[in-house]
N, C-alpha and C positions, 0 to 999 in steps of 0.2 A: 504494500500500500504506500502510495506517495504522500509526503506531507503536504498539507494545503498551504499555498503561498498566500501571504497577507499583503495588502497594500493596493495601490491603484496602478492601472496600466498607463502607459504613455498616452494612449488615445483619450482615456478619461480625463487626464490632467489637461490635455490640450483643449478639450471641449469646455471644461470649467474655466480655463483662462480666457478663451474666446468669449464666452458669455459674460464674464466679469469685465473684460475690456469694452464690450459693447455697452453694458450698463453704465460704466464710468464715462464713456463718450457722450451718451445721452444726458447724463446728469450734469456734465460740464457745460453743455449748451444752455441749461437752465440758469447758470450762474453768470452768463455774459451780461445781461442787463444790470445786475448788481455791480459789476465791475465799472461800468460807466458812471453810475451814481457815486461810487467810491472815489473815482478819479476827481469828479467835480467837488465832492466834499473835502478831499484832501487839499486840492488847489485853493479852494476858498479859505480854508483854515490857515494855510500857509501865507496867503496874501494878507489876510486880516492881521496875522501876527507881525508881519513885516511892516505894515502901515502903522499899527499901534506902537511898535518899537520906535519907528522914525518920529512919530508925533511926540512921544515922551522925550526923545533926544532933543527935539526942537524946543520943547518947554524947558528942559533942564539946562541946555546950553544957551538958552535965550537967543537963538539964531534961527534963521529961516532955512528949512530943508526942502529939497525938491526931489520928486520921484518921477521916473520915466519907465513905463513898461513898453519895451521895444523888442519885437522879434523874440519873444519868450525869455527876455532878460529883464531883471529888476535892477534898474540903475538908480542909485540914490547918492546924494551928496549934500553937504552943507554948502551954502552958497559961495563961501570963500575957500573951499577945499576941493580935493580931488574926488572924482567919481568912484564909487565902489560898485562892482558888478556882481550879480548873483544869478544863477540859472533858475528859471521857473520851470514848471512842469511842461515838457515839450508837446504833450498831446492836447493841451487846453488852448482854445481860442479866447482871446480877451477882447471884448467889445466895450464901448462906453457911450454914454450920453450925458448931457447936462441936466436932463430931467428924467424922471422915472417913467420909462416906457417899456413896452414889451421887448423881450430879447430878440425876437425875430426881426424887428425893425432896425436893429443896431447896425451901424456901419463898422467894418473892420478897419481900424485906424492903423497908420504906420506907427504912431507913438501915442501913448496915454500919459499926460502930464498932470501931476498932482503936487501942490506946494503946501507945506505946513508952516504957518507963521510961528513966531516965538511964543505966542499965546496958545498955540495948538489948534488954531482955527484953520479952515481950508475952504476952497470953493466946493459947493455941493456937486457931487458927481455920482452917477450910477454906472457900475461896471458889471458886465454880464460875462460869466465864465461858462464856456460851453465845451462839452466833450460829446461828439456824435450827436444824438438827439437829446441829451440831458443838458440842462442849463440851470444856473442859479444866479440871482442878482445880488450884488453887494452894494449897498446904498451908503454913501459917505455924506454925513450932514456937514453943515458949515461949522459946527462946533467940534468936528472931528469924531463924532460918534459913528459907529459902524453897525449896521443891521443887515441881515440877510433874509432872503425869501426861501421858501421851500424849494427843493430840487424837483424839477418837472421834466 
């Protein structure tokens, strides 16, 4: 009498791995919309943090600071000093308007310019951050307060 062999055959293992990889592929397609929202949320948070930091520097240094968002770079400087350049999220499109309008009507500018006075005030501006079909508005008031809308 031959001893019974235990375990799985190579064919059984290949079938299980094929089914598993198909299920994983279908599940990953469901996460794609969440990725776009995540990109917008992260870019908005990053831009808010940079703008608030610069506003605080303007108040503490009692000097005017200027920001330019140009070609996915965040350029900032004190009026009498050198520019500092930081990379922004390359997948995000930055639009702006002087008034609060719908993001679809925004023009894609070459440069977005924002200035902070020594009191922390600024010109009101609305910036729309867009990644694929997802967008979020960042509204900067004349007092330097920043609020955002829901991601749509």
